[in-house]
C-alpha positions in Angstrom: 19.6 -12.9 2.2 23.4 -12.5 2.7 24.7 -9.8 0.5 28.3 -11.1 0.5 27.4 -14.4 -1.3 26.5 -12.6 -4.6 27.9 -10.4 -7.4 25.5 -7.4 -7.3 24.2 -5.6 -10.4 21.7 -2.9 -10.9 18.9 -3.6 -13.4 16.6 -1.0 -14.9 12.9 -1.8 -15.2 9.7 -0.3 -16.5 8.8 2.8 -14.4 6.7 2.1 -11.3 7.2 -1.7 -11.6 10.2 -2.0 -9.3 8.4 -4.1 -6.7 6.9 -6.4 -9.4 10.3 -6.9 -10.9 11.7 -7.8 -7.5 8.9 -10.3 -7.0 9.5 -11.9 -10.4 13.2 -12.2 -9.9 12.8 -13.7 -6.5 10.3 -16.2 -7.9 13.0 -17.2 -10.4 15.4 -17.9 -7.5 17.4 -14.7 -8.1 18.4 -12.5 -5.1 16.8 -9.1 -5.6 15.8 -6.0 -3.6 14.6 -2.5 -4.2 16.1 0.1 -1.8 13.1 1.8 -0.2 12.3 4.7 2.1 9.2 4.4 4.4 6.8 7.4 4.3 3.5 8.0 6.0 1.2 9.4 3.3 -1.0 12.4 4.0 -4.6 11.6 4.6 -5.9 14.0 1.9 -4.8 17.0 -0.2 -6.2 19.4 2.5 -4.6 17.8 5.5 -0.8 17.6 5.7 -0.8 15.5 8.8 -1.6 11.8 8.4 -4.5 10.2 10.3 -3.5 8.3 13.5 -2.7 4.8 12.7 -1.9 5.4 9.0 0.6 2.7 7.9 3.9 3.8 6.3 4.3 2.9 2.7 7.5 1.9 0.9 8.8 4.2 -1.9 11.8 3.5 -4.1 14.8 5.3 -2.5 16.7 5.9 -5.8 13.7 7.1 -7.7 12.0 4.8 -10.1 13.3 2.0 -12.4 16.2 0.5 -10.3 16.3 -3.0 -8.9 19.5 -4.6 -7.4 20.0 -8.2 -8.1 22.6 -10.7 -7.0 24.0 -13.6 -9.0 26.3 -16.3 -7.8 28.4 -16.2 -11.0 28.1 -14.1 -14.0 25.1 -12.0 -15.1 22.7 -14.2 -17.1 21.9 -11.7 -19.8 20.0 -14.2 -22.0 17.7 -15.1 -19.1 17.1 -11.4 -18.2 16.3 -10.4 -21.8 13.4 -12.9 -21.8 11.7 -10.8 -19.0 9.8 -7.9 -20.6 9.8 -6.1 -17.3 13.6 -5.6 -17.3 14.7 -2.9 -19.7 18.5 -3.0 -19.1 21.5 -3.1 -16.9 23.4 -0.2 -15.4 26.7 -0.2 -17.3 30.0 1.6 -17.5 31.7 1.6 -20.9 29.3 -1.1 -22.2 30.2 -3.4 -19.3 27.6 -4.2 -16.6 28.7 -2.4 -13.4 29.2 -4.6 -10.5 28.4 -3.0 -7.1 30.6 -3.6 -4.1 29.1 -5.7 -1.3 29.5 -2.9 1.4 27.4 -0.6 -0.7 24.6 -3.2 -1.1 24.7 -4.0 2.6 24.4 -0.2 3.4 21.4 0.1 1.1 19.8 -2.9 2.7 20.3 -1.5 6.1 19.0 2.0 5.1 15.8 0.3 3.6 14.9 -0.9 7.1 14.9 2.6 8.7 11.9 5.0 8.7 13.3 8.2 7.2 11.4 11.3 8.3 10.5 13.5 5.3 8.8 16.7 4.4 7.4 17.9 1.1 9.9 20.1 -0.7 9.2 23.9 -0.3 7.5 25.7 -3.1 10.0 28.3 -4.4 7.2 30.1 -6.4 4.9 30.8 -3.6 3.2 34.1 -3.2 0.9 35.1 -0.3 -1.6 37.9 0.3 -3.3 39.2 3.3 -6.2 36.8 4.2 -4.4 33.7 3.0 -4.3 30.7 5.4 -0.8 29.3 5.8 1.1 26.7 7.7 4.2 27.6 9.7 6.8 25.0 8.6 9.9 26.2 10.7 10.6 27.8 14.0 8.8 27.5 17.3 5.3 27.7 15.8 6.0 24.9 13.2 2.8 22.9 12.5 0.3 25.7 13.2 -2.1 26.9 10.6 -2.8 30.6 10.8 -4.3 33.4 8.6 -2.0 36.2 7.3 -3.1 39.7 8.5 -0.5 41.7 6.5 2.8 41.4 4.6 5.7 43.8 5.0 8.8 43.0 2.9 9.9 39.5 3.9 7.8 39.4 7.1 4.2 38.3 7.5 2.0 39.3 10.4 -0.1 36.4 11.5 -2.5 36.0 14.4 -1.7 33.3 17.0 -3.8 32.3 20.0 -1.3 32.6 22.9 -2.2 32.4 26.5 -5.9 32.8 25.7 -5.5 35.9 23.7 -5.0 36.4 19.9 -1.6 38.0 19.4 -0.1 39.4 16.2 3.3 37.7 15.5 5.8 38.5 12.7 7.2 35.5 10.9 9.6 35.3 7.9 7.8 34.4 4.7 10.4 31.6 4.2 8.9 29.9 7.3 5.4 29.7 5.7 3.7 27.4 3.2 0.3 27.5 1.7 -2.2 25.4 3.8 
């Protein structure tokens, strides 16, 4: 699909039906795409790392409800209103907003790239001695360790280094609940 052959608009759809809307529009002969980011889901709630061979899944890049569609001429509002899956058109001053071709091409290009991601940190975390935590930053990132004691903003955790268990002090900001 060549982006420069169309006038691009952003349609809103029913939440979590972006890919269905894209499929319906394409079946009608309308150029459509949902900008996505590819993520590898966790294998379960207990394991943060995915299993080997877990396929990446596409998630809408702009959150939910947005589908970009390209039309050769004007926006066929009468045709779009007949589709119950489309709830509206992104507008500025009651006029459908047309998106520039370079922006659409950039979004299409970004949708092909695997974007590494990490779950957002929990700002309301609290730890106690005995809690098992995951180190998320620094040279020990990715290790799961128990907390021995907490002193201010530092936690003492036990690492197995060079065959011996050693106490290491790590900033609490570098830890997440495991």
